[in-house]
N, C-alpha and C positions, 0 to 999 in steps of 0.2 A: 799452829801456824806453820806454813811451809817457808822455804827459803825465799821464794819470790815474794811472798807476802811480807816477810820481814824486810826485804830490800825495799819494797814499795812503801812500807810504813816509815822506814828510816829516810828514804829519799824524799818524802814529803816535807821533812824538816829542811829549812833553808841552809842551815849550817850543821855539818856533822861534827859531833864532838870526837875527841881522840879515841874514846872507848868504842864507840859505834864503828868508827873507821877501822880500828884494829880488829874488831869482831868480823867485819866484812872481809878484810884481807885474809884472816885465818880461815874463814869458811871457803874462800876461793882457793887458797892453797890446799886445803883438805880435799876439795872437789877434784883438783888437778892430780893430787896424789892417788886418789882412788881410781881415776881414769887411767893414769899411768900404770898402776898395778894390774888393772884388768888387761891392758894392752900387753904388758910384760908376760902375763900368763899365756897369752895366745901366741906371741911371736918371739918371746925370749927377751933378753936384756935390751935389744934395740927398740923394744916397745916403750921404754922410758923416754926415748928421744922424740921430741915433738916434730911432726912433719912440717916442713916449711910451707907457707902459703904460696899457691901458684900465682905467678905474676900475670897481669892482664896483657894480652897481645894487643898493644896499642895501635900498631900499624893496621891490623885487621879491623879493629874497632873504628878507627878514623876512616878507613876506606869504605866500610859498610855504611857508616852514617853519610859520608859524602855521596855515595852512589844512590842511597835512598832519597836524599834531598834532591839530587839531580833528576831522578826518576819522577819524583813528585812534581817538580817544576815542569818537566816535559809534559806530563799528562795534564797538568792544570792549564798550561798554555794551549795544548792541543784541543782540549775540551771546552775552552772558554768560548763564550758567546760573542763572536765577532760579527759585525754587520756584513752581510754578503752582497756583493754587487752581481746581480744576475746578468746585467748587460755585458760585463767583462767576459762571461762564459760564452756568450753568443758571438763575440768579436773574434774568438780564436778560430784559426783555420783548422779544419779537421785533418788529422794525420792520414796519409795515404795508407790504404790497406795492404798494398804490396810494397815491400821494402826492397830497394835495389841491393844487389850483392856488391860488397866492396871488394876491390882487388886486394889480395894479400900482399903485404909488404915483405920484401926479402931484404935481409940485412947483409 
């Protein structure tokens, strides 16, 4: 049986007795020691030090979610099926084709 099968078999029990819990703890400590030794061979004594977990950039995450939701809302309202009044389009005055030049303001 592999370690994962042992853990799965033990985790099926509702309550772990002290011996099984101690066995799991020893196995995990041994696994960490082997990994630390392998890192120490590669990079030296600093390999024993565990690398800290990187923290989540929460500002970036919140802004990304906020903009995604706003974008979804924009496109859902833009593409929603609204009843169109064709009569209102006919009532508009057409824009002149030649635009008058506005005099430039001098301050």
